[in-house]
N, CA, C and O atoms as CSV, one atom per row, in Angstrom:
chain,resi,resn,atom,element,x,y,z
A,1,MET,N,N,90.068,93.707,77.752
A,1,MET,CA,C,90.942,95.216,78.612
A,1,MET,C,C,90.111,95.017,79.910
A,1,MET,O,O,88.964,94.580,79.805
A,2,THR,N,N,90.816,95.421,81.562
A,2,THR,CA,C,90.629,94.962,82.426
A,2,THR,C,C,89.694,97.023,82.893
A,2,THR,O,O,89.491,98.023,82.204
A,3,ASP,N,N,89.446,96.682,84.286
A,3,ASP,CA,C,89.025,97.857,84.621
A,3,ASP,C,C,90.200,98.785,85.037
A,3,ASP,O,O,90.286,100.013,85.002
A,4,SER,N,N,90.849,98.083,85.336
A,4,SER,CA,C,92.254,98.798,86.138
A,4,SER,C,C,93.012,99.996,84.984
A,4,SER,O,O,93.521,101.085,85.251
A,5,ASP,N,N,92.774,98.991,83.027
A,5,ASP,CA,C,93.835,99.183,82.307
A,5,ASP,C,C,93.000,100.187,81.920
A,5,ASP,O,O,93.733,100.938,81.276
A,6,THR,N,N,91.633,100.759,81.933
A,6,THR,CA,C,90.593,101.779,81.679
A,6,THR,C,C,90.917,102.512,82.202
A,6,THR,O,O,91.259,103.531,81.603
A,7,ALA,N,N,91.001,102.458,83.507
A,7,ALA,CA,C,91.372,103.664,84.823
A,7,ALA,C,C,91.753,104.238,84.647
A,7,ALA,O,O,91.322,105.390,84.594
A,8,ALA,N,N,93.344,103.710,84.319
A,8,ALA,CA,C,94.437,103.864,83.663
A,8,ALA,C,C,94.431,105.062,82.910
A,8,ALA,O,O,94.977,106.155,83.061
A,9,ARG,N,N,93.561,104.505,81.934
A,9,ARG,CA,C,93.634,105.794,80.809
A,9,ARG,C,C,92.486,107.266,80.662
A,9,ARG,O,O,92.623,108.264,79.953
A,10,GLN,N,N,91.800,107.047,81.255
A,10,GLN,CA,C,90.952,108.015,81.933
A,10,GLN,C,C,91.155,109.210,82.059
A,10,GLN,O,O,91.304,109.181,83.281
A,11,PRO,N,N,91.295,110.326,81.785
A,11,PRO,CA,C,92.000,111.620,82.109
A,11,PRO,C,C,91.652,112.204,83.748
A,11,PRO,O,O,90.529,112.071,84.234
A,12,VAL,N,N,92.467,112.672,84.277
A,12,VAL,CA,C,92.149,113.219,85.629
A,12,VAL,C,C,92.631,114.795,85.585
A,12,VAL,O,O,93.449,115.062,84.705
A,13,ARG,N,N,92.481,115.169,85.887
A,13,ARG,CA,C,92.677,116.913,86.273
A,13,ARG,C,C,93.377,117.030,87.615
A,13,ARG,O,O,93.239,116.053,88.352
A,14,LEU,N,N,94.114,118.061,88.075
A,14,LEU,CA,C,94.789,117.849,88.987
A,14,LEU,C,C,95.386,119.121,88.843
A,14,LEU,O,O,96.107,119.431,87.894
A,15,THR,N,N,94.930,120.232,90.270
A,15,THR,CA,C,95.115,121.363,90.538
A,15,THR,C,C,96.630,120.636,92.319
A,15,THR,O,O,96.812,120.033,93.377
A,16,ILE,N,N,97.061,121.311,91.380
A,16,ILE,CA,C,98.307,120.989,92.363
A,16,ILE,C,C,99.059,123.024,93.518
A,16,ILE,O,O,99.641,123.959,92.968
A,17,SER,N,N,98.638,122.920,95.205
A,17,SER,CA,C,98.353,124.167,95.138
A,17,SER,C,C,99.785,123.455,95.885
A,17,SER,O,O,99.919,122.302,96.296
A,18,PRO,N,N,101.130,124.998,95.894
A,18,PRO,CA,C,102.210,124.999,96.786
A,18,PRO,C,C,102.226,125.220,98.809
A,18,PRO,O,O,101.062,125.322,99.197
A,19,ARG,N,N,102.688,125.255,99.339
A,19,ARG,CA,C,102.952,126.007,100.119
A,19,ARG,C,C,104.040,126.381,100.047
A,19,ARG,O,O,104.978,125.803,99.497
A,20,HIS,N,N,104.051,127.701,100.757
A,20,HIS,CA,C,105.905,128.336,101.111
A,20,HIS,C,C,105.836,129.607,101.700
A,20,HIS,O,O,104.798,130.255,101.561
A,21,ARG,N,N,106.692,130.023,102.276
A,21,ARG,CA,C,106.904,131.210,103.071
A,21,ARG,C,C,107.756,131.802,102.333
A,21,ARG,O,O,107.949,132.851,102.949
A,22,GLN,N,N,108.693,131.835,100.992
A,22,GLN,CA,C,108.635,132.563,100.601
A,22,GLN,C,C,109.716,131.529,99.005
A,22,GLN,O,O,109.819,130.307,98.904
A,23,PRO,N,N,110.159,132.320,98.296
A,23,PRO,CA,C,109.984,131.505,97.120
A,23,PRO,C,C,110.812,129.964,97.229
A,23,PRO,O,O,111.610,129.815,98.154
A,24,PRO,N,N,110.682,129.334,96.676
A,24,PRO,CA,C,111.178,127.907,96.715
A,24,PRO,C,C,112.782,128.471,95.585
A,24,PRO,O,O,112.768,129.396,94.774
A,25,PRO,N,N,113.863,127.653,95.883
A,25,PRO,CA,C,114.985,127.899,94.612
A,25,PRO,C,C,114.531,127.609,93.357
A,25,PRO,O,O,114.855,128.184,92.319
A,26,VAL,N,N,113.354,126.201,93.556
A,26,VAL,CA,C,113.622,125.973,91.942
A,26,VAL,C,C,112.022,125.527,92.243
A,26,VAL,O,O,111.647,124.686,93.061
A,27,ALA,N,N,110.989,126.540,91.118
A,27,ALA,CA,C,109.888,126.782,91.315
A,27,ALA,C,C,109.449,124.935,90.855
A,27,ALA,O,O,110.187,124.051,90.421
A,28,LEU,N,N,108.027,124.914,91.170
A,28,LEU,CA,C,107.534,123.514,91.488
A,28,LEU,C,C,107.654,122.656,90.042
A,28,LEU,O,O,108.229,121.596,89.796
A,29,LEU,N,N,106.778,123.667,89.092
A,29,LEU,CA,C,106.333,123.781,87.462
A,29,LEU,C,C,107.859,123.318,86.526
A,29,LEU,O,O,107.996,122.466,85.648
A,30,ASP,N,N,108.751,124.161,87.068
A,30,ASP,CA,C,110.387,124.117,86.360
A,30,ASP,C,C,110.977,122.143,87.023
A,30,ASP,O,O,111.806,121.351,86.575
A,31,TRP,N,N,110.190,122.093,88.007
A,31,TRP,CA,C,110.410,120.838,88.889
A,31,TRP,C,C,110.204,119.744,87.970
A,31,TRP,O,O,110.979,118.945,87.447
A,32,ILE,N,N,108.736,119.947,87.900
A,32,ILE,CA,C,107.833,119.065,86.822
A,32,ILE,C,C,108.281,118.164,85.553
A,32,ILE,O,O,108.380,116.987,85.205
A,33,HIS,N,N,108.596,120.186,84.844
A,33,HIS,CA,C,108.632,119.513,83.210
A,33,HIS,C,C,110.457,119.667,83.197
A,33,HIS,O,O,111.131,120.158,82.292
A,34,ARG,N,N,110.680,119.399,83.792
A,34,ARG,CA,C,112.655,118.486,83.254
A,34,ARG,C,C,112.472,117.220,83.301
A,34,ARG,O,O,113.457,116.492,83.423
A,35,SER,N,N,110.513,116.394,83.172
A,35,SER,CA,C,110.413,115.084,83.093
A,35,SER,C,C,109.468,116.116,81.424
A,35,SER,O,O,108.642,117.028,81.469
A,36,PRO,N,N,110.058,115.455,80.276
A,36,PRO,CA,C,109.410,115.731,79.270
A,36,PRO,C,C,108.046,115.253,79.020
A,36,PRO,O,O,107.490,115.868,78.111
A,37,GLN,N,N,107.260,114.205,79.647
A,37,GLN,CA,C,106.486,113.535,78.955
A,37,GLN,C,C,105.417,114.536,79.969
A,37,GLN,O,O,104.198,114.532,79.799
A,38,TYR,N,N,106.143,115.416,81.085
A,38,TYR,CA,C,104.739,116.181,81.113
A,38,TYR,C,C,104.421,117.627,80.914
A,38,TYR,O,O,103.402,118.270,81.166
A,39,ARG,N,N,105.910,118.063,80.239
A,39,ARG,CA,C,105.507,119.517,79.845
A,39,ARG,C,C,104.328,120.419,78.934
A,39,ARG,O,O,104.071,121.620,78.847
A,40,PRO,N,N,103.752,119.144,78.298
A,40,PRO,CA,C,102.545,119.556,77.538
A,40,PRO,C,C,100.930,119.349,78.367
A,40,PRO,O,O,99.929,120.066,78.361
A,41,VAL,N,N,101.127,118.496,78.807
A,41,VAL,CA,C,100.214,118.545,80.178
A,41,VAL,C,C,99.609,119.231,81.859
A,41,VAL,O,O,98.522,119.406,82.409
A,42,VAL,N,N,101.355,119.491,82.241
A,42,VAL,CA,C,101.588,120.277,83.100
A,42,VAL,C,C,101.341,121.740,82.874
A,42,VAL,O,O,101.568,122.102,81.719
A,43,ARG,N,N,100.842,122.861,83.887
A,43,ARG,CA,C,100.841,124.299,83.472
A,43,ARG,C,C,100.200,125.029,84.307
A,43,ARG,O,O,99.138,124.728,84.852
A,44,PRO,N,N,100.858,126.082,84.452
A,44,PRO,CA,C,100.310,127.002,85.257
A,44,PRO,C,C,98.959,127.528,85.300
A,44,PRO,O,O,98.355,127.730,84.246
A,45,ALA,N,N,98.481,127.746,86.322
A,45,ALA,CA,C,96.886,128.105,86.395
A,45,ALA,C,C,97.041,129.607,85.511
A,45,ALA,O,O,98.099,130.189,85.270
A,46,GLY,N,N,95.836,129.977,85.168
A,46,GLY,CA,C,95.660,131.396,84.200
A,46,GLY,C,C,95.444,132.334,85.936
A,46,GLY,O,O,95.207,131.804,87.022
A,47,GLY,N,N,95.582,133.429,85.715
A,47,GLY,CA,C,95.587,134.471,86.568
A,47,GLY,C,C,96.225,134.912,87.899
A,47,GLY,O,O,96.069,134.042,88.755
A,48,GLY,N,N,96.372,135.150,87.996
A,48,GLY,CA,C,97.283,135.579,89.928
A,48,GLY,C,C,96.372,136.017,91.048
A,48,GLY,O,O,95.251,136.525,91.014
A,49,GLY,N,N,97.011,135.745,91.860
A,49,GLY,CA,C,96.355,136.053,93.210
A,49,GLY,C,C,95.007,135.415,93.501
A,49,GLY,O,O,94.513,134.546,92.782
A,50,GLY,N,N,94.491,135.862,94.511
A,50,GLY,CA,C,93.076,135.211,94.646
A,50,GLY,C,C,93.222,133.805,95.291
A,50,GLY,O,O,92.089,133.386,95.056
A,51,GLY,N,N,93.829,132.824,95.925
A,51,GLY,CA,C,93.987,131.823,95.632
A,51,GLY,C,C,93.851,132.134,97.601
A,51,GLY,O,O,93.579,133.204,98.145
A,52,ARG,N,N,94.184,130.630,98.350
A,52,ARG,CA,C,94.508,130.678,99.715
A,52,ARG,C,C,95.175,131.011,100.139
A,52,ARG,O,O,96.306,130.749,99.728
A,53,ALA,N,N,94.992,131.872,101.322
A,53,ALA,CA,C,95.785,132.322,102.499
A,53,ALA,C,C,97.059,131.227,102.975
A,53,ALA,O,O,96.814,130.111,103.434
A,54,GLY,N,N,98.305,131.708,102.795
A,54,GLY,CA,C,99.014,130.709,102.557
A,54,GLY,C,C,99.631,129.875,101.254
A,54,GLY,O,O,100.614,129.220,100.909
A,55,PHE,N,N,98.882,130.162,100.977
A,55,PHE,CA,C,99.573,129.702,99.198
A,55,PHE,C,C,99.647,130.307,98.163
A,55,PHE,O,O,98.807,131.088,97.715
A,56,SER,N,N,101.172,129.842,97.456
A,56,SER,CA,C,101.299,130.428,96.355
A,56,SER,C,C,100.756,130.831,95.243
A,56,SER,O,O,100.176,129.938,94.625
A,57,ASP,N,N,100.741,132.122,94.663
A,57,ASP,CA,C,100.502,131.993,93.294
A,57,ASP,C,C,100.329,131.371,92.288
A,57,ASP,O,O,99.623,131.726,91.345
A,58,ALA,N,N,101.125,130.101,92.403
A,58,ALA,CA,C,102.293,128.879,91.894
A,58,ALA,C,C,101.556,127.872,91.325
A,58,ALA,O,O,101.990,126.793,90.920
A,59,VAL,N,N,99.903,128.449,91.303
A,59,VAL,CA,C,99.035,127.228,91.321
A,59,VAL,C,C,99.299,126.059,90.053
A,59,VAL,O,O,99.623,126.641,89.018
A,60,ILE,N,N,99.249,124.878,89.931
A,60,ILE,CA,C,99.728,124.220,88.616
A,60,ILE,C,C,98.107,123.519,88.188
A,60,ILE,O,O,96.995,123.697,88.686
A,61,ILE,N,N,98.457,122.892,87.344
A,61,ILE,CA,C,96.726,122.845,86.550
A,61,ILE,C,C,96.992,121.603,85.864
A,61,ILE,O,O,97.261,121.919,84.705
A,62,ALA,N,N,97.059,120.229,86.009
A,62,ALA,CA,C,97.673,118.880,85.216
A,62,ALA,C,C,96.223,118.080,84.617
A,62,ALA,O,O,95.375,117.698,85.424
A,63,VAL,N,N,96.097,117.934,83.558
A,63,VAL,CA,C,95.459,116.897,83.159
A,63,VAL,C,C,95.902,115.832,82.199
A,63,VAL,O,O,95.945,115.899,80.970
A,64,LEU,N,N,96.228,114.827,82.998
A,64,LEU,CA,C,96.495,113.294,82.544
A,64,LEU,C,C,95.661,112.416,82.516
A,64,LEU,O,O,94.493,112.467,82.903
A,65,ALA,N,N,96.612,110.991,81.742
A,65,ALA,CA,C,95.514,109.608,82.212
A,65,ALA,C,C,96.154,109.542,83.402
A,65,ALA,O,O,97.202,110.041,83.814
A,66,GLN,N,N,95.297,108.806,83.902
A,66,GLN,CA,C,95.983,107.887,85.512
A,66,GLN,C,C,96.874,107.443,85.428
A,66,GLN,O,O,97.434,107.160,86.488
A,67,GLY,N,N,97.437,107.168,84.373
A,67,GLY,CA,C,98.375,105.856,84.772
A,67,GLY,C,C,99.914,107.193,84.829
A,67,GLY,O,O,100.991,107.035,85.404
A,68,LEU,N,N,99.628,107.932,84.335
A,68,LEU,CA,C,100.926,109.532,84.533
A,68,LEU,C,C,100.640,108.880,86.139
A,68,LEU,O,O,101.391,107.918,86.301
A,69,LEU,N,N,99.869,109.106,87.218
A,69,LEU,CA,C,99.643,109.423,88.580
A,69,LEU,C,C,101.176,109.475,89.038
A,69,LEU,O,O,101.732,110.495,89.444
A,70,PRO,N,N,101.812,108.132,88.903
A,70,PRO,CA,C,103.142,107.515,89.815
A,70,PRO,C,C,103.888,108.562,89.167
A,70,PRO,O,O,103.960,109.376,90.087
A,71,GLY,N,N,104.462,109.056,88.236
A,71,GLY,CA,C,105.356,109.822,88.375
A,71,GLY,C,C,105.446,110.775,88.450
A,71,GLY,O,O,106.484,111.406,88.649
A,72,LEU,N,N,104.246,111.225,88.295
A,72,LEU,CA,C,104.079,112.881,88.709
A,72,LEU,C,C,103.999,113.236,90.193
A,72,LEU,O,O,104.528,114.231,90.689
A,73,PHE,N,N,103.223,112.244,90.908
A,73,PHE,CA,C,103.683,112.319,92.014
A,73,PHE,C,C,104.721,111.921,92.438
A,73,PHE,O,O,105.017,112.660,93.377
A,74,ASN,N,N,105.494,111.147,92.294
A,74,ASN,CA,C,107.287,110.844,92.441
A,74,ASN,C,C,108.216,112.513,92.516
A,74,ASN,O,O,109.244,112.907,93.067
A,75,LEU,N,N,107.180,113.107,91.640
A,75,LEU,CA,C,108.781,114.474,91.357
A,75,LEU,C,C,107.335,116.192,92.094
A,75,LEU,O,O,107.290,117.394,91.829
A,76,LEU,N,N,106.558,115.353,92.933
A,76,LEU,CA,C,106.065,116.637,93.741
A,76,LEU,C,C,106.945,115.886,95.099
A,76,LEU,O,O,107.829,116.379,95.799
A,77,GLN,N,N,106.464,114.830,95.136
A,77,GLN,CA,C,106.937,114.115,96.202
A,77,GLN,C,C,108.953,114.636,96.686
A,77,GLN,O,O,109.468,114.964,97.754
A,78,SER,N,N,109.292,114.531,95.835
A,78,SER,CA,C,110.842,114.867,95.631
A,78,SER,C,C,110.950,116.209,96.199
A,78,SER,O,O,111.555,116.413,97.251
A,79,TRP,N,N,110.172,117.457,95.280
A,79,TRP,CA,C,110.337,118.643,95.240
A,79,TRP,C,C,109.419,118.809,96.714
A,79,TRP,O,O,109.886,119.666,97.465
A,80,VAL,N,N,108.307,118.174,97.167
A,80,VAL,CA,C,108.406,118.964,98.551
A,80,VAL,C,C,109.737,118.241,99.710
A,80,VAL,O,O,109.878,118.506,100.904
A,81,ASP,N,N,110.109,117.811,99.326
A,81,ASP,CA,C,111.302,117.434,100.154
A,81,ASP,C,C,112.044,117.686,100.194
A,81,ASP,O,O,112.530,117.660,101.324
A,82,GLN,N,N,112.730,118.077,99.315
A,82,GLN,CA,C,113.752,119.350,98.717
A,82,GLN,C,C,113.061,120.813,99.122
A,82,GLN,O,O,113.877,121.649,98.733
A,83,GLN,N,N,112.598,121.094,99.368
A,83,GLN,CA,C,112.195,122.713,99.602
A,83,GLN,C,C,111.461,122.235,100.734
A,83,GLN,O,O,110.280,122.560,100.612
A,84,ARG,N,N,111.713,121.497,101.948
A,84,ARG,CA,C,110.882,121.377,102.573
A,84,ARG,C,C,109.266,121.750,103.338
A,84,ARG,O,O,108.991,121.633,104.533
A,85,THR,N,N,108.510,122.144,102.407
A,85,THR,CA,C,106.866,122.551,101.859
A,85,THR,C,C,105.952,121.259,102.094
A,85,THR,O,O,106.168,120.116,102.497
A,86,GLU,N,N,105.048,121.833,101.741
A,86,GLU,CA,C,103.937,121.557,101.639
A,86,GLU,C,C,102.655,121.320,100.492
A,86,GLU,O,O,101.955,121.820,101.373
A,87,ALA,N,N,101.899,121.095,99.613
A,87,ALA,CA,C,101.459,121.297,98.414
A,87,ALA,C,C,100.381,120.344,98.958
A,87,ALA,O,O,100.662,119.218,99.368
A,88,SER,N,N,99.278,120.787,98.944
A,88,SER,CA,C,97.770,120.504,97.965
A,88,SER,C,C,97.374,120.145,96.839
A,88,SER,O,O,97.782,120.663,95.799
A,89,ILE,N,N,96.357,119.024,96.900
A,89,ILE,CA,C,96.575,118.420,95.452
A,89,ILE,C,C,94.833,118.108,95.562
A,89,ILE,O,O,94.311,117.414,96.434
A,90,ARG,N,N,94.046,118.882,94.336
A,90,ARG,CA,C,92.596,118.840,94.176
A,90,ARG,C,C,92.897,117.605,92.764
A,90,ARG,O,O,93.594,117.761,91.762
A,91,ILE,N,N,91.917,116.181,93.271
A,91,ILE,CA,C,92.310,115.647,92.036
A,91,ILE,C,C,90.244,115.970,91.346
A,91,ILE,O,O,89.314,116.677,91.736
A,92,GLN,N,N,90.425,115.084,90.339
A,92,GLN,CA,C,89.132,115.270,89.676
A,92,GLN,C,C,89.126,114.753,88.290
A,92,GLN,O,O,89.656,115.206,87.275
A,93,ALA,N,N,88.219,113.431,88.534
A,93,ALA,CA,C,88.081,112.911,88.056
A,93,ALA,C,C,86.678,112.219,86.898
A,93,ALA,O,O,86.574,111.024,86.621
A,94,GLY,N,N,85.815,113.240,86.428
A,94,GLY,CA,C,84.828,113.525,85.766
A,94,GLY,C,C,83.661,113.351,86.708
A,94,GLY,O,O,83.980,112.175,86.886
A,95,ASP,N,N,83.063,113.424,87.132
A,95,ASP,CA,C,82.342,114.305,88.093
A,95,ASP,C,C,82.774,113.729,89.608
A,95,ASP,O,O,81.782,113.762,90.336
A,96,THR,N,N,83.724,113.314,90.163
A,96,THR,CA,C,84.357,112.825,91.304
A,96,THR,C,C,85.551,114.067,91.726
A,96,THR,O,O,85.773,114.982,90.934
A,97,GLU,N,N,85.922,114.019,92.411
A,97,GLU,CA,C,86.590,115.425,93.136
A,97,GLU,C,C,86.884,114.446,94.747
A,97,GLU,O,O,86.088,113.757,95.384
A,98,VAL,N,N,88.467,114.782,95.029
A,98,VAL,CA,C,89.238,114.539,96.120
A,98,VAL,C,C,90.315,115.699,96.588
A,98,VAL,O,O,90.651,116.460,95.681
A,99,GLU,N,N,90.730,115.865,97.513
A,99,GLU,CA,C,91.768,116.781,97.699
A,99,GLU,C,C,92.669,115.581,98.974
A,99,GLU,O,O,92.396,114.821,99.903
A,100,LEU,N,N,93.711,116.040,98.284
A,100,LEU,CA,C,94.732,115.237,99.210
A,100,LEU,C,C,96.296,116.356,99.697
A,100,LEU,O,O,97.127,116.939,99.002
A,101,GLN,N,N,96.146,116.264,100.861
A,101,GLN,CA,C,97.744,117.104,101.218
A,101,GLN,C,C,98.822,116.455,100.880
A,101,GLN,O,O,98.804,115.237,100.704
A,102,VAL,N,N,99.869,117.169,100.749
A,102,VAL,CA,C,101.033,115.954,100.128
A,102,VAL,C,C,102.304,117.108,101.429
A,102,VAL,O,O,102.146,118.327,101.487
A,103,SER,N,N,103.335,116.431,102.226
A,103,SER,CA,C,104.241,117.390,102.941
A,103,SER,C,C,105.760,116.210,103.268
A,103,SER,O,O,105.773,115.050,102.858
A,104,GLY,N,N,106.725,116.746,103.936
A,104,GLY,CA,C,107.922,115.494,104.190
A,104,GLY,C,C,107.952,114.005,104.156
A,104,GLY,O,O,108.664,113.144,103.639
A,105,ARG,N,N,106.350,114.070,105.302
A,105,ARG,CA,C,106.142,112.754,105.811
A,105,ARG,C,C,105.355,111.855,104.688
A,105,ARG,O,O,105.252,110.632,104.787
A,106,THR,N,N,104.711,112.771,103.401
A,106,THR,CA,C,104.029,111.285,102.720
A,106,THR,C,C,105.193,110.873,102.432
A,106,THR,O,O,106.308,111.206,102.834
A,107,ASP,N,N,104.640,109.693,101.290
A,107,ASP,CA,C,105.290,109.030,100.649
A,107,ASP,C,C,104.446,108.511,99.338
A,107,ASP,O,O,103.433,107.836,99.521
A,108,SER,N,N,104.787,108.768,98.314
A,108,SER,CA,C,104.312,109.187,96.854
A,108,SER,C,C,103.575,107.549,96.372
A,108,SER,O,O,102.805,107.245,95.460
A,109,ALA,N,N,104.051,106.969,97.161
A,109,ALA,CA,C,103.311,105.044,96.896
A,109,ALA,C,C,101.525,105.714,97.156
A,109,ALA,O,O,100.410,105.930,96.680
A,110,ARG,N,N,102.535,105.784,98.434
A,110,ARG,CA,C,100.887,106.271,99.264
A,110,ARG,C,C,100.121,107.277,98.953
A,110,ARG,O,O,98.939,107.112,98.648
A,111,LEU,N,N,100.602,108.247,98.987
A,111,LEU,CA,C,99.997,108.986,97.635
A,111,LEU,C,C,98.837,108.246,96.932
A,111,LEU,O,O,97.646,108.303,97.238
A,112,LEU,N,N,99.436,107.505,95.879
A,112,LEU,CA,C,98.718,107.516,94.959
A,112,LEU,C,C,97.358,106.232,95.398
A,112,LEU,O,O,96.226,106.183,94.916
A,113,ALA,N,N,97.980,105.301,96.458
A,113,ALA,CA,C,97.094,104.887,97.213
A,113,ALA,C,C,95.978,105.814,97.416
A,113,ALA,O,O,94.944,105.861,96.749
A,114,GLN,N,N,96.280,106.489,98.338
A,114,GLN,CA,C,95.076,107.002,98.627
A,114,GLN,C,C,94.071,108.142,97.643
A,114,GLN,O,O,92.865,108.388,97.639
A,115,ALA,N,N,95.421,108.741,96.732
A,115,ALA,CA,C,94.572,109.260,95.574
A,115,ALA,C,C,93.306,108.222,94.466
A,115,ALA,O,O,92.184,108.508,94.048
A,116,THR,N,N,94.179,106.970,94.309
A,116,THR,CA,C,92.938,106.166,93.785
A,116,THR,C,C,91.723,105.196,94.874
A,116,THR,O,O,90.697,104.621,94.509
A,117,GLU,N,N,92.195,105.281,96.000
A,117,GLU,CA,C,90.104,104.784,96.839
A,117,GLU,C,C,89.764,106.524,96.673
A,117,GLU,O,O,88.902,107.015,95.943
A,118,ALA,N,N,90.376,106.995,97.257
A,118,ALA,CA,C,89.638,107.955,97.356
A,118,ALA,C,C,88.392,108.268,95.629
A,118,ALA,O,O,87.243,108.691,95.499
A,119,LEU,N,N,89.135,107.925,94.949
A,119,LEU,CA,C,88.687,108.159,93.568
A,119,LEU,C,C,87.533,107.528,93.484
A,119,LEU,O,O,86.485,107.903,92.958
A,120,ARG,N,N,87.906,106.087,94.290
A,120,ARG,CA,C,87.198,105.105,93.871
A,120,ARG,C,C,85.541,105.285,95.018
A,120,ARG,O,O,84.384,105.083,94.650
A,121,ALA,N,N,85.976,105.674,96.274
A,121,ALA,CA,C,85.656,105.956,96.960
A,121,ALA,C,C,84.110,106.642,96.677
A,121,ALA,O,O,82.963,106.235,96.864
A,122,ALA,N,N,84.606,107.703,96.214
A,122,ALA,CA,C,83.167,108.894,95.409
A,122,ALA,C,C,82.793,108.713,94.345
A,122,ALA,O,O,81.746,109.177,93.893
A,123,ARG,N,N,83.508,108.067,93.803
A,123,ARG,CA,C,82.543,107.076,92.277
A,123,ARG,C,C,81.587,106.479,92.564
A,123,ARG,O,O,80.458,106.768,92.167
A,124,GLU,N,N,81.975,105.190,93.582
A,124,GLU,CA,C,81.262,104.551,93.905
A,124,GLU,C,C,79.987,105.131,94.558
A,124,GLU,O,O,78.874,104.766,94.179
A,125,ALA,N,N,80.182,106.154,95.667
A,125,ALA,CA,C,78.724,107.054,96.142
A,125,ALA,C,C,77.999,107.643,95.801
A,125,ALA,O,O,76.910,107.973,96.271
A,126,GLY,N,N,78.884,108.040,94.241
A,126,GLY,CA,C,77.984,109.117,93.135
A,126,GLY,C,C,77.125,108.202,92.600
A,126,GLY,O,O,75.953,108.535,92.421
A,127,SER,N,N,77.559,106.938,92.269
A,127,SER,CA,C,77.115,105.526,91.329
A,127,SER,C,C,75.535,105.576,92.685
A,127,SER,O,O,74.424,105.989,92.355
A,128,ASP,N,N,75.699,105.322,93.387
A,128,ASP,CA,C,74.841,105.059,95.137
A,128,ASP,C,C,73.500,106.051,94.560
A,128,ASP,O,O,72.487,105.743,93.931
A,129,ALA,N,N,74.076,107.549,95.159
A,129,ALA,CA,C,73.331,108.098,94.664
A,129,ALA,C,C,71.846,108.285,93.188
A,129,ALA,O,O,70.634,108.495,93.159
A,130,ALA,N,N,72.894,108.057,92.270
A,130,ALA,CA,C,72.391,107.856,90.925
A,130,ALA,C,C,70.997,106.784,90.952
A,130,ALA,O,O,69.863,106.857,90.480
A,131,ASP,N,N,71.612,105.951,91.622
A,131,ASP,CA,C,70.061,104.405,92.078
A,131,ASP,C,C,69.126,104.898,92.720
A,131,ASP,O,O,68.175,104.195,93.063
């Protein structure tokens, strides 16, 4: 088994915060749940309100294998494109956390590459600090 195979199986926690001025015709969670594989692992965050200014209360939490990120990013990007809005994704794998912004100009393949690179760099920085 290669390091990339191991990484694809490692769980990652995402916090997705859609940004919009008015409620979208299709909520992001409903959009994601159209794909059955994400229903058990993607849910609304508990509680309401208290989010950052400009972000809706519809914060979504996902805990899934990194191998499922491409499909989730494709769903998120298509929703962002359709709603003409933006979203923030906070990705946590172990002690490593990165935040990415998604807009209509974001390519889902590039988003995956950014997430993978940011997680790798953060892990390396963390292991260097532990030495």
